[in-house]
C-alpha positions in Angstrom: 72.0 81.0 104.8 74.0 83.2 107.2 71.9 85.1 109.7 72.3 87.8 112.3 70.0 90.4 113.9 70.3 92.5 110.7 68.9 89.9 108.4 69.3 86.6 106.4 72.0 86.4 103.8 72.0 83.6 101.2 75.0 82.3 99.4 76.9 85.0 97.5 76.2 87.8 100.1 78.8 90.3 101.0 78.4 91.4 104.7 80.9 94.0 105.9 80.9 94.8 109.6 83.4 97.5 110.5 85.3 98.0 113.7 83.2 98.6 116.9 80.2 97.0 115.3 78.6 94.0 116.8 76.4 91.2 115.7 75.3 87.7 116.8 76.0 85.4 113.8 74.1 82.1 113.3 72.8 79.8 110.7 69.7 77.6 111.2 70.6 75.4 108.1 74.4 75.7 108.3 76.6 77.6 106.0 80.2 78.2 105.0 81.5 81.8 105.5 84.7 83.6 104.7 85.8 85.9 107.6 88.7 88.4 107.3 89.6 90.1 110.6 91.7 93.1 111.2 91.2 94.5 107.7 89.7 97.9 108.2 90.9 101.4 109.1 90.1 101.5 112.9 88.0 104.6 112.2 85.9 103.0 109.5 82.2 102.8 110.3 80.8 101.8 106.9 78.6 98.7 107.0 77.6 96.9 103.7 75.2 94.1 103.1 74.8 93.1 99.4 74.0 90.2 97.1 77.3 90.2 95.1 75.9 88.7 91.8 73.0 91.2 91.8 75.6 94.0 91.5 77.0 92.7 88.1 75.7 94.2 84.9 74.5 90.9 83.6 76.3 91.5 80.3 77.8 88.8 78.2 81.3 90.4 78.4 84.2 88.1 79.2 84.8 90.0 82.4 82.0 91.5 84.5 83.0 93.3 87.7 81.2 95.3 90.4 82.5 97.5 93.2 81.1 96.3 96.6 82.9 99.0 98.7 85.4 101.7 97.9 87.1 104.3 100.0 90.5 106.1 100.1 92.3 102.9 101.4 90.6 100.0 99.6 88.4 98.8 96.8 86.4 95.5 97.2 85.0 93.9 94.1 83.1 90.9 92.8 84.3 89.8 89.4 83.0 87.1 87.1 85.2 85.8 84.3 83.8 83.7 81.4 85.6 80.4 80.6 89.1 81.2 79.3 88.9 84.9 80.0 92.1 86.5 81.2 92.3 89.3 83.9 95.6 90.9 84.7 96.0 92.2 88.2 98.6 94.8 89.3 97.0 97.2 91.7 98.6 99.9 93.8 98.6 98.7 97.4 98.5 95.0 96.5 95.6 92.6 95.9 94.0 89.7 97.8 91.4 87.5 96.2 89.2 84.5 97.0 87.8 82.1 94.5 84.0 82.0 95.2 83.0 79.7 92.3 84.8 77.8 89.5 88.5 77.8 89.0 91.4 79.7 87.4 95.1 79.4 86.6 98.0 81.8 87.1 101.6 81.2 85.9 102.5 80.1 89.4 99.4 78.3 90.7 96.0 76.6 90.1 93.2 78.3 91.9 90.4 76.0 92.9 87.2 76.8 94.9 88.1 78.8 98.1 91.7 79.4 97.0 93.3 82.5 98.4 95.9 84.6 96.6 97.8 87.6 97.9 99.8 89.8 95.6 102.1 92.3 97.3 102.2 95.9 96.0 104.1 96.0 92.7 103.5 92.3 91.9 101.2 91.3 89.0 99.5 88.2 87.9 97.3 87.1 85.0 94.3 85.1 86.1 92.8 82.8 83.4 89.4 81.4 84.1 88.9 77.7 84.0 86.4 75.7 81.8 83.3 76.8 83.9 84.6 80.3 84.4 85.4 81.8 87.8 83.9 84.2 90.3 86.2 86.2 92.5 86.0 88.4 95.6 89.0 90.8 95.6 90.3 93.6 97.7 93.0 96.0 96.5 94.9 99.0 97.8 94.9 98.0 101.5 98.1 96.1 102.1 100.3 99.1 103.0 97.8 99.8 105.8 97.6 96.2 107.2 97.8 96.1 110.9 98.5 93.2 113.2 95.8 92.5 115.9 96.5 93.9 119.3 97.9 91.3 121.8 
């Protein structure tokens, strides 16, 4: 469980803290978190705190996806693929994704738990879920706006 002064967030939570926000992270029991810095529009002030899986429809479709955040520059999703399901990615502005559970294959690589994939704008990939399926966090549209941190 990840914790800060805003609450307790169990495994599978999406916590989005925009620029200029502050918090004091901790975990009494220990946890693994994924942190992506320097990813927002400097003027963005939209915080999000969600249970990602609770956003899915719960359907038996081979691919179930939920938008966690969307604005003019980016779209953040949580996607669950059933075993063997195929998802083709080719998004304007590129794609980054993280394997949250399970595994998947692309023509170029095997994606195990916590694997990271970045597809530049104009590049596509087909993701095929492994035998236990796969759950993915993805962000699209933002790569043309990517900024390097100030030195």
